[in-house]
C-alpha positions as CSV (number, residue, x, y, z in Angstrom):
1,M,31.9,5.1,-20.8
2,P,29.4,2.9,-20.6
3,D,26.4,3.5,-18.4
4,G,25.1,0.1,-17.7
5,D,22.1,0.0,-20.0
6,A,23.8,-0.2,-23.0
7,E,25.8,-3.2,-22.0
8,R,22.5,-4.8,-20.7
9,P,19.7,-6.0,-23.6
10,S,16.3,-4.4,-22.2
11,L,13.7,-7.0,-21.6
12,T,11.4,-7.7,-24.4
13,G,7.1,-7.5,-23.4
14,A,6.5,-11.0,-23.4
15,E,10.1,-11.7,-21.0
16,R,8.0,-9.0,-18.9
17,G,5.0,-10.6,-18.7
18,K,6.5,-13.7,-17.8
19,L,8.3,-12.1,-14.9
20,R,5.2,-10.0,-13.5
21,S,3.6,-13.5,-13.8
22,L,6.1,-15.2,-11.8
23,A,6.2,-12.5,-9.5
24,Q,2.3,-13.0,-8.3
25,T,3.6,-15.9,-6.2
26,I,6.8,-14.6,-4.1
27,E,6.6,-12.6,-1.2
28,P,8.7,-9.1,-0.7
29,K,12.2,-9.6,0.3
30,V,13.0,-6.2,0.8
31,F,11.1,-2.8,2.5
32,V,11.7,0.5,1.7
33,G,10.7,2.3,4.8
34,K,10.0,6.3,5.4
35,A,13.9,7.1,5.0
36,G,13.6,6.0,1.5
37,V,16.1,4.3,-1.2
38,N,19.7,4.6,0.5
39,V,22.8,2.7,0.2
40,G,21.7,0.0,3.0
41,I,18.9,-0.3,0.8
42,A,20.5,-0.9,-2.3
43,K,22.8,-3.4,-0.3
44,L,20.2,-5.6,0.8
45,L,18.8,-5.4,-2.9
46,K,22.0,-6.5,-4.5
47,D,22.1,-9.4,-1.5
48,A,18.8,-11.0,-2.7
49,F,19.9,-11.1,-6.3
50,R,22.7,-13.5,-5.2
51,N,19.9,-16.0,-4.6
52,V,17.4,-15.2,-7.1
53,D,17.0,-13.0,-10.7
54,L,13.6,-11.9,-9.3
55,V,13.0,-9.7,-6.1
56,K,9.7,-8.1,-4.7
57,V,10.1,-5.1,-2.7
58,R,7.4,-3.3,-1.0
59,F,7.6,1.1,-0.4
60,S,6.1,2.7,2.2
61,A,5.8,5.8,-0.1
62,D,2.8,7.2,-2.1
63,R,2.9,6.3,-5.6
64,D,4.5,9.0,-7.1
65,E,7.7,9.1,-5.0
66,M,7.9,5.2,-5.0
67,A,8.0,5.6,-8.8
68,A,11.0,7.7,-8.1
69,Q,12.3,5.6,-5.4
70,A,11.9,2.7,-8.0
71,T,14.1,4.1,-10.6
72,E,16.6,5.2,-7.9
73,L,16.7,1.4,-6.5
74,A,17.2,0.2,-10.0
75,R,19.8,2.1,-10.9
76,L,21.8,1.7,-8.0
77,T,21.3,-2.0,-8.2
78,D,21.8,-2.4,-12.0
79,S,18.5,-4.1,-12.2
80,E,15.5,-3.6,-14.1
81,M,12.1,-2.7,-12.8
82,I,9.6,-4.5,-14.2
83,G,6.2,-3.7,-12.8
84,S,4.5,-2.3,-10.1
85,I,1.3,-2.9,-8.3
86,G,0.4,-0.6,-5.2
87,R,3.3,-0.4,-3.2
88,T,5.1,-2.9,-4.3
89,A,7.7,-3.1,-7.2
90,C,9.2,-6.2,-8.8
91,F,13.1,-6.1,-9.6
92,F,15.0,-8.4,-12.2
93,R,18.4,-8.8,-12.3
94,T,20.3,-11.9,-14.5
95,G,23.8,-13.4,-13.0
96,G,23.3,-13.3,-9.3
97,G,26.0,-11.6,-7.7
98,G,27.6,-8.2,-8.1
């Protein structure tokens, strides 16, 4: 019963740092509104991963709720949240597609 994380090695600190610096130059592609994370939002992020490996997501929730939503979004999309600033978080997934 693999849970996804066991199959995919986690990023190192240096890799995360490089991705965070790259993320500063991109615009948010997915917006999570008052309704929060749902299957439709997860599909939008998965669609974005078809073109790029690094996607910025903007949340309307406060920081505590945003953290929970970001964790759920990463789980639903089999991606990794690499960092957040304010109400924006960046997600990474290799291989595009899926």
